[in-house]
N, C-alpha and C positions, 0 to 999 in steps of 0.2 A: 452282921452288918457293920462295914466299916466306915468312915467317914466320908469315900468314895461314894458308896450309897445312897449317902443323904442329899449329896449334892446333887448328882445325877437325879432322883426323884423330886428336889424340888428343883431343879431346871426343867423337868419334865411338864409338870404340873403347875410350873409359871405358861408355859406356850399351851397346855390345855384349855387354862382362864383366860387365853389370849393378853394378857398382859404385856405380852412386847407388842400388840398391834392396839394403842390407846385411841384409837378411834372410835372404837364402838362403847368406850368409856364416856367421850366426849358429845356424842349425837344421843344419849342417852341420859348426859347432863347437865345440857341446854334447858331440856324444856323444864325437869326442877327448877334449874335456878329462875328459869323466865317467871315459874308460878311463884316461887319464894319470895320475889320482887315484889312482886304482882301485890302476893296478901299481905304482903309486909308494907308498904307503900314504900318501898326501895331502905325498910329495914328490919332485914330479918332475924330472927335470935339465935345468936351466936351457936347456942345447942341444938337448936332444930337444922339449920346449915350443915353442921357437922354430923350429922346421925344421916339426913340425908344424903350428902354428898360419898361418906363413907359407904351408905346403902345402897347407892347405885353402883360404884365400885363393886363391892362384894358381890350384889345380885344379878349386873352382868358375867361377872366372871363365871357365877352360876350359872347362868343362864347359857355360856361355852359349852361348860364340863358337861349336861345336860343334853344339848342338844349335839355334843360331839359321841356320848353316849347310845342316843337313840339312832344317829347317821351313822353307828362304826360298820352294819353292813354295805353301806351306799359311797360313806367319804373314800377307801380303796379307790373304787371306781371312776372319781372325778378326779380330774388334774389341780384344779388348784386344792382339794383338800388330801389328796393320796398321803402325804407325809404328815397330816396330823396325828399328835402319840398317840392315840386310840387304834386310830388307823394303819399306823407305821407301827402299830403292836409293840411297842413302850409304853404304854399302861394300859392297866388289863380293865376289863369293865368295871370290875366290882370296885377297884382302887377308885374310880370316876365317881362311883355311886355312893361313895363314901366323903370324900373329897366334897361332892355336890352336898349333902346332907352337911357338913360342918359348914360350910360359907353359907347355909339359909339359915345354920343353927347363930352365928358368929351377927347376922343381919338382922335376927328376931332378936339378940340380945342385946343390938343397938337400938331397939323400935322401942325397948321397953323401958326409953327413958323419955320418952314420950307418953301423951295422953291416950287415953284409952280409946278413945274413936280410931287412932291414930293404928294404934294396936291392932283392933278387930280387922281395920281395910288388909292390914298386912297378909291375913290368912288369905286376902282374895289374890292380891298380888302374887304369890308364893304359889298359890294354885295354877295361874295363872301362866308365871315363868314355867314351871316344872312341864306343861302341859303341854305348849309352844310348839318345842322340838318335833312333836308329832303329828301336828296337824299336817305337813305336807303330805302324810298317807292320804288325806283323807278329803281334803279341799285344795283348790285351787285359790284360796286365797289367807294362804298363813303367814303371808307377808304384813293383811290387814289384823290379822289376830296377833303377830311381832307389837302392832303399833299399840292395838289393845295393853296387850302384856307389858312393855316397858314402857308405856307413856302414864301407866297409870302414877307415877311418880307423881304426876302434875295433882291429880287427885289429896294425893299423901299428901303431899306439900301445904296443902290450905288445909288440909282439914289437922296436920300438925302445927300451923302457925298462927291459924284463928282458930280450930277446933268445929268449922265449917267447911261444906264444900259448895258457894253461893254459883252461881247461873255461868257468872264468868270463867271459873275453874271447870265447869264440861265445858263451853266454848273453845277452850285453848287444849281440853284434851282430846277434843274431836279433829283440832287442829293437827297436834300430835301424831294422831291416828293415821291423817290423810298422809302426812309429811313420812312417816313411816314406810306408809304403802310406797309410798313413791321413789326413797332412795334405796329401800329393800327389792325392789322390783327392778330398779338400776344395777343393783350387786346379781339377784337372781340372773339377769340378761349373760351375763359374764358365764352362769353353767348352762347356760340353756339348753343346749346341744346336748351335754352330759347330763342333764334331768330326763331329758326326751327318750333317752338309750334304758335308762334304768327305772324307771315308772315314776319319777318324784314329782310333783306337781306343784306351781307356782305364777303367781299373777303374769309372769313375762310369759309362760306357756299359754295361759287364757286369755290375756289379751291381745296374743296372736301378731298382727301385721298392722292393730290399732294402737302399740304398747303408746307410741309417741303421743300421740294425738290422746292419749286418757291421762296420761300422768300430765300435760300441758293442761288439761282443764282441770285436774287435779291441783297443780300449783296452783292456777287463779283461784281456784276453793281457801287453797288454804290463805292465800292471799287476803281474801274478802272478811276470810275468818279473824286474820290477824289484825285487818284493819276494826274491827268489830270491838276487839278487845279493846283497841285505844280510845273507841270511843265510849266504850264504856264505862271506862278508869277515869277519862277525862285526860289521857296521853299526849303529850306537847311533838313538838316538830323533831326533836330527838328521835324519838320512837320512831316515829312516821319518815325519817331518814334511816334508820338503820332497816325499816319496812322497803324501802328505795334500793337497796342494796342487797336484800332478799331476791327482788323481783332480779335483779340483774344477772344473779345467782342462778334463778331458773330459766332464762333464758341461756345463758351459758350453759348449764346441765343438758336442754335441750340440743346445744349446736354440739355438744360430746358426743351423745348417743344417735346422732343422728345416723349413721351410716351401722348402727349398732354393732361396733368394734369391740372385740369383747375388752382389751385395753384400756380404751375410752369410758366407756360404760363403767369401769371400777374408777377410773379417774371421776366421772360425777358423782358414783359414791360417795368417794371419798370430799369430795366441795362439801358435803351436805354438812360438815362441819363448820364451816365458814357463814352456811346460811344460818343455825345454829345461834353461830356465833354472834353474828348480826345481828340477831333477833333481840339478843343478853346485851350486845353494848348498847344498843338503843333506847333499853328499857333500864339502866343503869345509868345514863346518862342524864336522863331523861327524869329520873327519881332525884337525881343530886340535885 
């Protein structure tokens, strides 16, 4: 094995973990930061902040790896995914499993720096992340399960910072689960035609012609939950200004998906990053 071999493996593993597409990291990171800022009243512990951020990056990558392993027989038949490393035959399934385990172990090593409560919660988080990719075979709600899995950074952030999970954490967790359900449904709308052909289930298929209306209702519920968080924490005008931006972004996303054009649905999904950022900036400035 020469230098070129290791360079090629590194490149393929980088692509397999989707490190070339940071949007996934960002939309998972924002809720964790929301939680840390609320839990710490704007002054998060530096070690906790570092571990949570690094853990999000690792577990998102691990989630992508196990997702591609689970979908290795589906991805070659979907236009958007047929060039992924496993689907294209550039990484074998055994390699992917080893990489997944290594990433999970690295993430667990980081969690060991935190309190016992958070260490115990990490086992639930790992189970949710590992089982999510298989849900699309059994339920039309894998997008909701995604939210449950990757939104778990919210209660973990509260437990790491305060050693408790108060009511406000669960309200935020619900908001994040519904937010993931919305943006991942937009993502699923891109693959809807391919998924119908190969028998993969999704909320984009489940919601049918009512997809836009259902997502609009969910967006209103998310906004109501975020407002309730502000009231519970006695947050001020800057936070609500951030929510005003998120409301505008939700309207913009509805405009993008109106004709269910694949490219515009994907653009709406990408726009979710700005939604998460707007909430965080509002929190950050408000706590300053």
